[in-house]
C-alpha positions in Angstrom: 16.0 -2.8 -0.3 14.4 -0.4 2.2 13.0 -3.3 4.3 9.6 -1.5 4.6 6.5 -2.8 3.0 4.6 -0.5 0.7 0.9 -0.1 1.1 -0.5 1.3 -2.1 -3.3 3.8 -1.3 -5.0 6.7 -2.9 -8.3 7.9 -1.4 -9.5 8.3 -5.0 -9.8 4.5 -5.5 -13.0 4.7 -3.5 -14.5 6.3 -6.6 -14.7 2.8 -8.1 -18.4 2.8 -7.5 -21.0 0.9 -9.6 -23.9 2.4 -7.7 -25.9 2.2 -4.5 -27.3 -1.3 -5.0 -24.2 -2.9 -6.4 -22.4 -5.5 -4.3 -19.0 -4.0 -4.9 -19.5 -1.2 -2.3 -16.4 1.0 -2.1 -17.0 1.5 1.6 -15.1 -1.8 2.0 -11.9 -0.1 0.8 -12.4 3.0 3.1 -13.2 0.8 6.1 -10.1 -1.4 5.5 -7.8 1.7 5.2 -9.3 3.1 8.4 -8.9 -0.2 10.3 -5.3 -0.4 9.2 -4.8 3.1 10.7 -6.8 2.3 13.9 -4.5 -0.6 14.6 -1.4 1.5 13.9 -0.2 -0.6 10.9 0.1 2.4 8.7 3.1 3.4 10.8 4.8 0.1 10.0 4.6 0.6 6.2 5.3 3.2 3.6 1.9 4.4 2.3 2.4 5.2 -1.4 0.1 6.6 -4.0 1.2 5.5 -7.5 0.1 7.2 -10.7 -2.7 5.9 -12.8 -1.7 3.3 -15.4 -1.2 5.1 -18.7 -2.2 4.0 -22.2 1.0 2.1 -23.0 0.7 0.2 -19.7 -3.0 -0.7 -20.1 -2.1 -2.0 -23.6 0.2 -4.6 -22.1 -2.9 -6.6 -21.5 -6.0 -4.8 -22.9 -6.9 -4.1 -26.5 -6.8 -0.6 -27.8 -10.4 -0.7 -29.0 -11.6 -1.9 -25.5 -9.7 1.0 -23.8 -11.3 3.4 -26.1 -14.7 1.9 -25.3 -14.1 2.3 -21.6 -13.0 5.9 -22.1 -16.2 6.6 -24.1 -18.4 5.1 -21.4 -16.5 6.9 -18.7 -17.2 10.3 -20.5 -20.8 9.4 -21.2 -22.3 6.3 -19.4 -25.3 6.4 -21.7 -23.1 5.3 -24.7 -21.7 2.2 -22.9 -21.2 -0.6 -25.4 -22.4 -3.9 -23.9 -20.5 -5.9 -26.5 -17.5 -4.8 -24.4 -19.2 -5.9 -21.1 -19.9 -2.2 -20.2 -23.3 -1.0 -19.1 -24.3 -4.4 -17.9 -25.8 -5.4 -14.5 -22.4 -6.6 -13.3 -20.4 -3.7 -14.8 -22.6 -0.6 -15.0 -20.9 2.4 -16.6 -20.3 5.4 -14.5 -18.7 8.8 -15.0 -14.9 8.7 -14.4 -14.8 4.9 -14.7 -11.7 4.9 -16.9 -9.8 7.2 -14.6 -10.5 5.3 -11.4 -10.0 1.9 -13.0 -6.6 3.0 -14.4 -5.7 4.4 -10.9 -6.4 1.0 -9.3 -4.4 -0.7 -12.0 -1.6 1.9 -11.4 -1.4 0.9 -7.7 -0.8 -2.7 -8.6 1.7 -1.9 -11.3 3.5 0.4 -8.9 3.6 -2.3 -6.3 5.1 -4.7 -8.8 7.7 -2.1 -9.9 8.7 -1.4 -6.3 9.2 -5.1 -5.4 11.1 -5.9 -8.6 13.4 -2.9 -8.2 14.1 -3.7 -4.6 12.5 -0.6 -3.2 10.3 -2.7 -1.0 10.3 -6.4 -0.1 6.5 -6.6 -0.2 3.7 -4.4 -1.5 0.0 -4.5 -0.9 -2.9 -3.1 -3.0 -6.1 -4.3 -1.4 -8.1 -2.1 -3.9 -6.8 -4.4 -6.6 -7.2 -8.0 -7.6 -9.8 -7.3 -10.3 -9.1 -10.6 -11.9 -12.1 -11.1 -14.2 -11.4 -8.3 -16.8 -10.4 -9.7 -20.1 -8.2 -8.1 -22.8 -11.2 -6.9 -24.7 -14.1 -6.8 -22.2 -15.2 -6.0 -18.6 -16.4 -8.9 -16.6 -17.5 -9.7 -13.0 -17.2 -6.2 -11.5 -13.8 -5.7 -13.1 -12.9 -3.1 -15.8 -9.1 -3.3 -16.0 -7.3 -6.4 -14.9 -4.7 -4.9 -12.5 -3.3 -8.3 -11.5 -2.5 -9.2 -15.2 -1.1 -5.7 -15.7 1.2 -6.0 -12.7 2.5 -9.4 -14.0 2.9 -8.1 -17.6 4.9 -5.2 -16.2 7.1 -7.6 -14.3 7.8 -9.5 -17.5 8.5 -6.2 -19.3 11.1 -5.3 -16.6 12.9 -8.6 -17.2 11.2 -11.2 -14.9 11.4 -14.7 -16.3 9.2 -16.5 -13.8 6.2 -15.0 -12.1 3.8 -17.1 -10.0 0.2 -16.0 -9.5 -1.9 -17.6 -6.7 -5.5 -16.7 -6.5 -7.7 -17.7 -3.6 -10.8 -15.7 -4.4 -13.9 -17.8 -4.3 -14.3 -17.1 -8.1 -12.0 -18.5 -10.7 -9.2 -16.1 -11.7 -10.2 -16.4 -15.4 -8.9 -13.1 -16.7 -5.4 -13.7 -15.4 -5.4 -17.2 -16.7 -6.5 -16.0 -20.1 -3.9 -13.3 -20.3 -1.0 -15.8 -19.8 -2.6 -18.9 -21.3 0.3 -19.4 -23.7 3.1 -17.9 -21.7 5.3 -20.4 -19.8 6.9 -17.5 -17.8 3.7 -17.2 -15.7 2.3 -19.9 -13.5 -1.3 -19.3 -12.6 -2.9 -21.2 -9.7 -6.5 -20.6 -8.8 -8.5 -22.2 -5.9 -12.2 -21.4 -6.3 -15.7 -22.7 -5.9 -16.5 -25.3 -8.5 -17.7 -23.8 -11.9 -20.8 -25.9 -11.8 -22.1 -23.7 -8.9 -20.5 -20.3 -9.4 -19.5 -17.5 -11.9 -17.6 -17.5 -14.2 -18.3 -21.2 -14.9 -14.6 -21.7 -15.7 -11.6 -23.1 -13.9 -12.0 -26.8 -14.5 -9.0 -28.9 -13.7 -8.5 -29.7 -17.4 -7.7 -26.1 -18.1 -3.9 -26.3 -18.0 -2.6 -23.8 -20.6 -1.6 -24.2 -24.2 1.4 -24.7 -26.4 4.7 -24.3 -24.6 2.7 -23.2 -21.5 0.8 -26.4 -21.1 0.9 -27.2 -17.4 1.2 -23.5 -16.4 -2.4 -23.0 -15.5 -3.7 -24.8 -12.4 -7.3 -25.0 -11.2 -8.6 -26.5 -8.0 -12.3 -26.5 -8.2 -13.7 -26.9 -4.7 -17.2 -28.3 -3.9 -19.7 -25.8 -2.5 -19.7 -25.9 1.3 -16.0 -26.4 1.7 -14.9 -25.1 5.1 -11.6 -24.3 6.8 -10.0 -27.7 7.0 -10.8 -28.6 3.4 -9.8 -25.2 2.0 -6.5 -25.3 3.8 -5.9 -28.9 2.8 -6.5 -28.1 -0.8 -4.1 -25.1 -0.7 -1.3 -27.0 1.0 -1.8 -30.1 -1.2 -1.2 -28.1 -4.4 0.3 -24.7 -4.1 3.6 -25.2 -2.1 4.8 -28.1 -4.3 4.1 -26.2 -7.5 5.8 -23.0 -6.2 8.8 -25.1 -5.1 9.1 -26.6 -8.6 8.6 -23.3 -10.5 10.9 -21.2 -8.3 9.3 -17.8 -9.2 11.3 -14.6 -9.0 8.2 -12.8 -7.8 5.0 -14.1 -6.2 1.8 -12.2 -6.9 -1.3 -13.3 -4.9 -4.9 -12.4 -4.9 -6.8 -12.5 -1.6 -10.5 -12.2 -2.4 -12.3 -12.4 1.0 -15.5 -13.9 -0.6 -14.6 -17.4 0.5 -16.0 -16.5 3.9 -19.1 -18.1 5.3 -20.8 -14.7 5.6 -20.3 -13.7 2.0 -23.6 -13.3 0.2 -22.5 -14.2 -3.3 -20.9 -17.6 -2.9 -21.1 -20.9 -1.2 -17.9 -21.7 0.6 -17.7 -21.8 4.4 -14.2 -20.4 5.2 -13.4 -18.4 8.3 -11.4 -15.2 8.7 -8.9 -17.3 10.6 -8.3 -19.7 7.6 -8.0 -16.7 5.3 -5.3 -15.3 7.6 -3.5 -18.7 7.6 -3.3 -18.7 3.8 -2.0 -15.1 3.8 0.7 -16.2 6.2 1.5 -19.2 4.0 1.8 -17.0 0.9 4.2 -14.7 2.8 6.3 -17.7 3.7 6.3 -19.0 0.2 7.5 -15.7 -1.1 10.4 -15.7 1.3 11.3 -19.4 0.7 11.2 -19.4 -3.1 11.0 -15.8 -4.4 13.7 -14.0 -2.4 10.8 -12.4 -0.4 9.4 -10.6 -3.5 5.7 -10.5 -2.8 2.9 -8.4 -4.4 -0.4 -9.0 -2.5 -3.8 -7.8 -3.9 -7.4 -7.7 -2.7 -10.2 -9.0 -4.8 -13.8 -10.0 -4.2 -15.6 -9.7 -0.8 -19.1 -8.6 -0.3 -19.6 -8.8 3.5 -18.2 -5.3 3.5 -18.3 -4.7 7.2 -18.0 -8.0 8.9 -15.3 -9.6 6.8 -13.4 -7.6 4.2 -11.8 -4.9 6.5 -10.5 -7.5 9.0 -9.3 -9.9 6.3 -7.3 -7.3 4.4 -6.0 -5.6 7.5 -4.5 -9.0 8.5 -3.0 -9.1 5.0 -1.4 -5.7 5.5 -0.1 -6.7 8.9 1.5 -9.9 7.6 3.1 -8.1 4.7 4.4 -5.5 7.1 6.0 -8.2 9.2 3.7 -7.1 12.0 1.0 -9.7 12.0 -2.1 -8.8 14.0 -2.9 -11.4 16.6 -6.3 -13.0 16.0 -7.4 -12.2 19.6 -6.8 -8.5 19.1 -9.8 -6.3 20.1 -10.9 -3.9 17.5 -10.6 -0.2 18.6 -14.0 1.3 19.6 -13.4 4.4 17.5 -13.4 2.2 14.4 -16.5 0.4 15.4 -18.3 3.7 15.9 -17.1 4.9 12.5 -18.5 1.8 10.9 -21.9 2.3 12.5 -21.9 6.0 11.5 -21.2 5.1 7.9 -23.2 2.0 7.4 -25.7 1.6 10.3 -24.3 -1.9 10.7 -22.7 -3.3 13.9 -19.0 -3.9 13.6 -17.1 -7.0 14.7 -15.3 -6.8 18.1 -12.2 -8.9 17.5 -9.8 -9.8 14.7 -10.9 -13.4 14.7 -13.9 -15.6 14.0 -12.9 -17.7 17.0 -11.4 -20.5 15.0 -7.7 -19.8 15.5 -5.6 -21.8 15.4 -6.8 -23.6 12.3 -5.7 -27.0 11.2 -5.8 -29.4 8.2 -4.6 -32.8 7.2 -1.6 -33.0 4.9 -1.9 -34.6 1.6 1.0 -37.0 2.1 -1.0 -38.5 5.0 -3.3 -40.1 2.5 -6.6 -39.2 0.8 -10.1 -40.6 0.7 -11.2 -41.3 -2.9 -14.9 -41.0 -1.7 -14.4 -37.5 -0.3 -15.5 -34.7 -2.7 -12.7 -32.3 -1.5 -10.0 -34.9 -2.0 -11.5 -35.7 -5.4 -11.1 -32.0 -6.3 -7.5 -31.9 -5.1 -6.6 -35.1 -6.9 -8.2 -33.9 -10.2 -6.0 -30.8 -10.1 -2.9 -32.7 -9.3 -3.6 -35.4 -12.0 -4.2 -32.7 -14.6 -1.1 -30.6 -14.0 1.6 -32.3 -12.0 2.7 -34.9 -14.6 2.9 -32.0 -17.2 5.5 -30.5 -14.8 7.3 -33.7 -14.2 5.8 -34.1 -10.7 4.0 -37.1 -9.3 0.3 -36.6 -8.9 
């Protein structure tokens, strides 16, 4: 193993562009990459551009007829077939859509291959984490499900246990669906409650099927959950399940849309709490998966204030060079932000809430507290199925 983390990056991924008024603004990717450079983190990693996922790789998860529908819409957006989720408000068709979607998927698959083969201990694709795409349909700003494809490739290479942890504000429904009946994959999603947010799935009772019952875990958090509750939920569920499952590889999705500034959701999490969970995932990978860690991006629509800082922290943690929260952001990056977006850029790599804290689950719970009710519902639904105490 080289000992150097791989950062998967190809400038062409910024072509994943649904249009001027769409929330998924690719500037968030460009600004993240430039902030990584401004802080010197690109000198601490191997920056690698993987090839686009080919037909055989895409078919590990996606149906052939769906891939053909994406190709057709990519060549002529006017013929987009809405029965495949294409040409909708969430997923407008655009020229080159297949090519750039396959390129993003290729970065996540390449990350998984590098980690599995020992070429890198960790790999990051912050352009990835497009977790809503289904085998036969686009959904929620996602065309090809790179997270599922990376996991499927790991299984193809011989992995017997892969854990997927998704902390995006939206339920990781596409990944859950892809491995609903596969006990080799443990999927854990912490997200805003489906009563109040797309995709209206991710109830605690969704636990997998057949021999995989107990392999899908959903922690549905009440709207308004802040740092202490979010971290309490994570640490009350994820470490114990990962310790039990003992994955050979940990794949994580770090959507930044849990943040209190995000315009599309209703949690109240800070950048500092996001960083704390990134650090926890890094530690879990080293403790239980021989350090094998594939870290992906995801949602995040505060494209200047939040996303670049959050994912730059992720890169630093994966590179074993974590950025201190008090770090001042270089002025040249702030000037670049204003030139590109006409928005003021943040000044520090913190929201001023570091260090963050939470109450451990084994210290007791309050049955009248909505956050504790959500945690207990998830534990009661899954833990007994895995031979653990709720």
